[in-house]
C-alpha positions as CSV (number, residue, x, y, z in Angstrom):
1,X,22.9,154.6,55.6
2,X,24.5,157.3,58.2
3,X,24.4,155.5,61.7
4,X,22.1,156.2,64.1
5,X,24.2,158.7,66.1
6,X,25.3,160.8,63.4
7,X,21.4,160.9,62.4
8,X,20.6,162.2,66.1
9,X,23.6,164.7,66.3
10,X,21.9,166.0,62.4
11,X,18.5,166.5,63.7
12,X,19.7,168.5,67.1
13,X,22.0,170.6,64.7
14,X,18.7,171.7,62.2
15,X,16.6,172.2,66.1
16,X,19.7,174.7,66.6
17,X,20.2,176.1,63.0
18,X,16.2,176.6,62.3
19,X,16.5,178.6,66.2
20,X,14.2,175.7,68.0
21,X,17.1,176.1,70.4
22,X,18.5,179.1,71.1
23,X,22.1,180.0,72.7
24,X,21.7,179.1,76.7
25,X,19.2,176.5,75.6
26,X,19.9,173.2,77.5
27,X,19.9,170.2,75.6
28,X,18.7,166.6,77.2
29,X,20.9,164.3,79.2
30,X,22.4,161.3,77.9
31,X,20.5,159.6,79.6
32,X,17.4,161.4,78.8
33,X,18.1,161.2,75.5
34,X,18.6,157.2,75.4
35,X,15.1,157.2,76.7
36,X,13.6,159.7,74.5
37,X,15.1,157.7,71.1
38,X,15.9,154.0,72.6
39,X,19.9,154.3,72.2
40,X,22.3,153.3,73.6
41,X,24.4,155.7,76.1
42,X,27.6,155.2,73.4
43,X,25.1,156.6,70.7
44,X,24.2,159.9,73.0
45,X,27.5,160.0,73.8
46,X,28.9,160.1,69.8
47,X,26.0,162.7,69.4
48,X,26.8,164.8,71.2
49,X,30.5,164.8,71.0
50,X,30.1,165.8,67.1
51,X,27.9,168.5,67.9
52,X,30.8,170.0,70.6
53,X,33.6,169.4,67.7
54,X,31.3,171.7,65.8
55,X,31.6,174.4,68.5
56,X,27.4,174.3,68.4
57,X,27.3,173.1,71.9
58,X,29.8,173.4,75.3
59,X,29.2,171.4,78.8
60,X,28.4,174.0,81.6
61,X,29.4,173.2,85.5
62,X,25.7,173.0,87.1
63,X,24.0,173.5,84.2
64,X,24.8,170.6,81.9
65,X,24.9,170.6,78.2
66,X,23.7,174.1,76.4
67,X,23.8,175.6,73.0
68,X,26.6,178.2,72.5
69,X,26.5,181.3,71.1
70,X,27.1,180.9,66.9
71,X,30.5,180.4,66.2
72,X,32.8,183.1,64.7
73,X,33.0,182.2,61.5
74,X,36.3,179.7,60.3
75,X,37.3,181.7,57.4
76,X,36.9,185.3,56.1
77,X,37.9,187.0,53.3
78,X,37.4,190.9,52.6
79,X,36.2,191.5,49.2
80,X,37.6,195.0,47.5
81,X,39.8,194.0,44.8
82,X,40.9,191.3,42.2
83,X,44.2,190.4,44.7
84,X,42.0,189.5,47.2
85,X,40.4,186.8,45.7
86,X,43.3,185.5,44.4
87,X,44.5,185.3,48.2
88,X,41.0,183.4,49.3
89,X,42.6,181.0,46.7
90,X,45.9,180.9,48.5
91,X,44.2,180.4,51.5
92,X,40.9,178.5,50.9
93,X,43.3,175.4,48.5
94,X,41.3,173.7,46.2
95,X,41.3,170.2,46.5
96,X,40.3,168.7,43.2
97,X,38.8,165.2,43.1
98,X,38.1,164.6,39.9
99,X,37.6,166.2,36.2
100,X,35.8,166.0,33.2
101,X,33.9,167.5,30.7
102,X,31.5,170.3,31.4
103,X,28.3,168.9,31.3
104,X,25.1,171.0,29.8
105,X,23.4,171.2,33.7
106,X,26.8,172.8,34.8
107,X,27.0,175.0,32.0
108,X,23.6,176.4,32.0
109,X,23.8,177.1,36.0
110,X,27.3,178.8,35.6
111,X,26.1,181.0,33.1
112,X,28.5,179.8,30.1
113,X,28.3,178.2,26.9
114,X,30.9,176.3,24.8
115,X,33.9,174.2,25.2
116,X,34.9,173.6,28.9
117,X,36.3,171.0,31.6
118,X,35.0,171.0,34.7
119,X,37.1,170.5,38.4
120,X,35.5,169.2,41.1
121,X,36.3,169.1,44.9
122,X,36.4,170.7,48.4
123,X,38.2,174.1,49.7
124,X,39.9,173.8,52.9
125,X,42.3,176.1,55.2
126,X,44.4,175.0,58.0
127,X,42.7,171.1,58.4
128,X,39.8,172.7,59.1
129,X,36.8,171.2,58.1
130,X,35.4,171.8,54.4
131,X,34.8,175.3,53.7
132,X,32.7,174.9,50.4
133,X,32.1,172.4,47.7
134,X,33.8,173.8,44.4
135,X,33.0,173.7,41.0
136,X,35.7,175.5,37.9
137,X,35.0,175.3,34.6
138,X,38.3,176.0,32.3
139,X,38.4,176.1,28.6
140,X,39.3,173.3,27.1
141,X,42.1,174.5,25.6
142,X,43.8,177.1,28.4
143,X,42.6,173.3,30.6
144,X,45.4,172.1,33.2
145,X,45.5,168.6,34.4
146,X,44.3,167.4,37.0
147,X,47.8,166.4,38.5
148,X,48.9,169.9,38.0
149,X,45.7,171.4,39.6
150,X,46.3,169.1,42.5
151,X,50.0,170.7,43.2
152,X,49.0,174.1,42.5
153,X,49.8,176.6,45.1
154,X,47.8,179.3,44.3
155,X,44.6,179.7,41.6
156,X,44.0,178.2,38.2
157,X,43.8,181.4,37.0
158,X,47.1,182.6,37.6
159,X,48.7,179.3,36.4
160,X,46.3,179.8,33.0
161,X,48.4,183.5,32.8
162,X,51.9,181.6,33.3
163,X,51.4,178.7,31.1
164,X,49.3,180.6,28.5
165,X,49.9,184.1,28.7
166,X,45.4,185.0,28.9
167,X,45.3,187.5,31.2
168,X,42.5,187.9,33.6
169,X,41.1,191.7,32.9
170,X,38.2,191.7,35.2
171,X,36.1,189.2,37.4
172,X,32.2,189.1,37.7
173,X,30.8,187.8,41.1
174,X,27.7,187.5,42.1
175,X,27.0,186.4,45.9
176,X,23.7,184.2,47.1
177,X,21.6,182.3,49.5
178,X,20.8,178.4,49.1
179,X,20.3,175.5,50.9
180,X,22.7,172.5,50.5
181,X,21.4,169.4,48.0
182,X,21.4,166.4,49.6
183,X,24.8,165.0,47.9
184,X,26.4,168.7,48.2
185,X,25.2,168.8,52.3
186,X,26.5,165.3,52.7
187,X,30.1,165.6,51.4
188,X,30.9,169.0,53.9
189,X,29.2,167.2,57.5
190,X,26.1,169.1,57.6
191,X,22.2,168.2,57.3
192,X,20.5,168.5,54.0
193,X,18.5,171.3,53.4
194,X,21.5,173.8,56.0
195,X,21.8,177.5,54.5
196,X,25.1,178.3,52.0
197,X,26.3,181.1,50.6
198,X,26.8,180.3,46.5
199,X,29.7,182.7,45.2
200,X,29.8,182.5,41.3
201,X,32.9,183.7,40.3
202,X,33.6,184.5,36.1
203,X,37.5,185.5,35.3
204,X,36.8,187.7,32.1
205,X,39.9,188.2,29.6
206,X,41.1,190.7,27.6
207,X,38.9,189.6,24.6
208,X,35.6,189.3,26.6
209,X,36.0,185.7,27.5
210,X,35.0,183.4,30.4
211,X,38.6,181.7,30.6
212,X,37.6,179.9,33.9
213,X,34.0,179.9,36.0
214,X,34.4,179.0,39.7
215,X,30.9,178.4,41.6
216,X,31.6,177.7,45.7
217,X,28.9,176.4,48.2
218,X,29.7,177.4,51.5
219,X,27.9,176.3,54.7
220,X,26.5,178.3,57.5
221,X,28.9,179.0,60.1
222,X,32.2,178.4,58.0
223,X,32.9,181.6,55.4
224,X,32.3,185.2,56.0
225,X,32.8,188.1,53.2
226,X,34.0,191.3,54.8
227,X,33.6,194.4,53.3
228,X,35.3,198.1,53.7
229,X,33.7,201.2,52.9
230,X,34.9,204.3,52.4
231,X,32.6,207.1,53.1
232,X,33.6,210.1,50.6
233,X,32.7,213.1,51.4
234,X,32.9,216.3,49.4
């Protein structure tokens, strides 16, 4: 069970995420929170500290504690070509936690069939809060050892190409808005049901096989895609 101060922080975070508390709205004072929720002043202070560190609230002289303007996402990735995807893997480093054979549910969810190894972990950049919960599936005969993944400076697809000569011909990418389940939300430090961007990438080799599939769940406010569109004039 979460500490009481984190429960309070999550309750306020949901009010902010839902728009019930808007930028500029004042939050209750520490004393008001203590009376309303029957908590200690230390608990109230810790709850407000968490939201302050997340950039959701700020103390304003003469006003008190107010909701801030939504922060700029901690990480932005341009969309344009395969190189931009590889750069994302270099900058948003995958921190593997464990590996095992892919489950039937994972294979179905990620749209592949066959013998795949699954790597589960988080993506981080510059010591910030986790950018995403990530699951990566790799064909068994191409799958690196967990310790090799942990030491990579680039992407797993680059490692596969270097070690096995299996080149990626194209990448199929799908993005959709989802709500985070309880487990993934807890790993990312946000309330269950929080909005997130799900990114699914299928790395296809020259024979048409999906040699690698990655799924990342990015909580709102920590990640953004940027796309440049050039107008073609006749």
